[in-house]
C-alpha positions, 0 to 999 in steps of 0.5 A: 578692292584689293587683289589677293597676293601670294602671301595671303594666300593659305596653304590647301592640300588638293582634294583630288583624289582622296580616300574620302572622295567617293567613288561613283558611276555614270551612267543611264538607268544606273540608278538601279544599282542603289541597292546593290551599292547600299548592301556592299556598304553595310546597310540593312536600314537605310534612310532615305533623304529627299524632298517632297518635288522628288516624290511627287515626280515620282523619282523615289521609286525605283530607289525604293524598288532597288533597295528593297530588292537587295532586301535593305529596310527603309525610312522615309525623311521627305522634308528637305526644303531649298536652301536647307534650314538648320531646322530641317536637319536636326528634325532629319537628325532626330528621326534617324536616330529614333529608327535607327537607321544605319545607312542614308541615301541622299535622292535630289539636289544638292539641297537632300545631298547637303541635308543628307550630310548633316544628319550624317554628323548628328548621327555620330556626335554629340548634340541635337543642333547641326549649328553646333558643327558650323565651320570653323567647329569639326565634328568627329570622324565617325559616320553612317555609310553614305549614297548619293543619287542626285536629281538635278544637274548643277550642285556636284554635291553627290562628290563634295564632303562639305554643306552649305545649311542656312542659319534659321536665326542669321538667315545666313548660309553656312558651311559644315565638314562632313563626310562625302559620299562612298558611292554616288550613282549619276544616272541622266534618265533622271534629269530627262523629266525636270523641266526646262527652266530649273535645268537651266538655273542647275547649270548655271550653278554648275557654270559658276563652280567651274568659272571659279575654278578657273578664275582662281587664285589656288593654281591646280592644272588637274582642276583646270583641265576639268572645268576647263572640260565642264564649261565646253560641256555645259555652253555646248549642251546647254542650248541643245537641252534647251531646244530639245528637253528630251535629249538623253545626250545633252542631258548626259553632258550637263550632269557630267558638267555638274560632277565636274563641277562637284570634283572642283569643289574639292580641289579650288573651292568657289567664290564670288559668283557663290558668295552672290548667289549664297546671299540673294538665296539666303534672303530672296530665297531664288533657286541658287542656280540663278543668283550664282549667274545673275552678274556673271557679265559683271564678274568676268570684267572684273576678273578681265582686270586681275586674272586675264589669262585664266579669263581668257581661258574660260572665254575659250571655253566658252567658245567666245571670240577674244583676242589672244593677247586681249587684257584689261578693258577690251578683254574685260568689255570683250568677256562682258558682252559675250558672257551676257549675249550667252545668258539672253541665248539661255533664258537665264532672267535678270533680277528684275524680269523676276519681279525684285526691286533694286532696294531688295536686291542691294539690301543683301549685299551685306551677306555677301561680304561675309560670305563663306567662300570668302577664303578663295576670293581671288579679289577683295571686294567691299561692300560697296563693291558688290554694290556697284556690281549688282546695280549693273547687273540688276536690269540687263 
């Protein structure tokens, strides 16, 4: 493996805050503001982009009621799928065009929001297939007004402009550059009914974002401060949510941490945790947060060798017992042991416990090497390196 040096780092501009970064409100019951905000954005006929799980839970009802009370007509697209494939985005784009909608409201997890971002690209760019705009291809600048309302506390996609779409032909996760939401409504009450297991997985998605933001090759103090706050919230509130799923304070902390995680993505991106999560999700179709979390002990052990100060900072935010001057093997061993302990205490299963064979897991490593996050990796890993990581993580 090779450490990325400063000369190898691409130049970048911090994504915080910019005119394109969404305004947002945060608080219990704020979903009732959906119609007011959509009207302020100029919507008169909005497409609600969501999935059948959200519909089944009835979370769409207060959104539609608020939109209709504001005099906004609605068109429903509830065909969103996990790890959203390009074919679903294309279908949504065709419906939006046929229905002549003038705004988009995304309700759900990251898949709903990324699907809506893709639909928004298709509404104002030539062609009917989102694959035409996979990075590095760039869409034009014109977009419909866009409102996001997350129902999961993990992806932070309510804040970001980029989206992740699965190429149905190659099964690889691809990025699109899209318009961030104009406004985001984060209402912790929408999370309260979410079952514990998927809530845990979502928390690990947010933890992966913020771990990667702290242990990063791009040093940006504003992003680092937000990431450290988010890690502390997850470490303290995830066990509380597991103990009492109706604890709105814990749910609120996790929702806030997830949004902060989305903000850090705008600043410094994410890296190896998501290279693993994207690839496991694309091939084995496991929940995204679970895929991002399963190898965290191995990753922090690796990071201790190359970025010890940042790794210690992450451990401190997690509440780990780490010597102030620990480095190298000592730091790596301590971080790995305590990260694994946290995972066990919060019920994150191993890949073996999920029922996958080691052969299936190792079959995903070719995708890891070419993942869209590669530009942000703090260290270059080969396929053999990833195989070593996954062998160790498989049954821990």
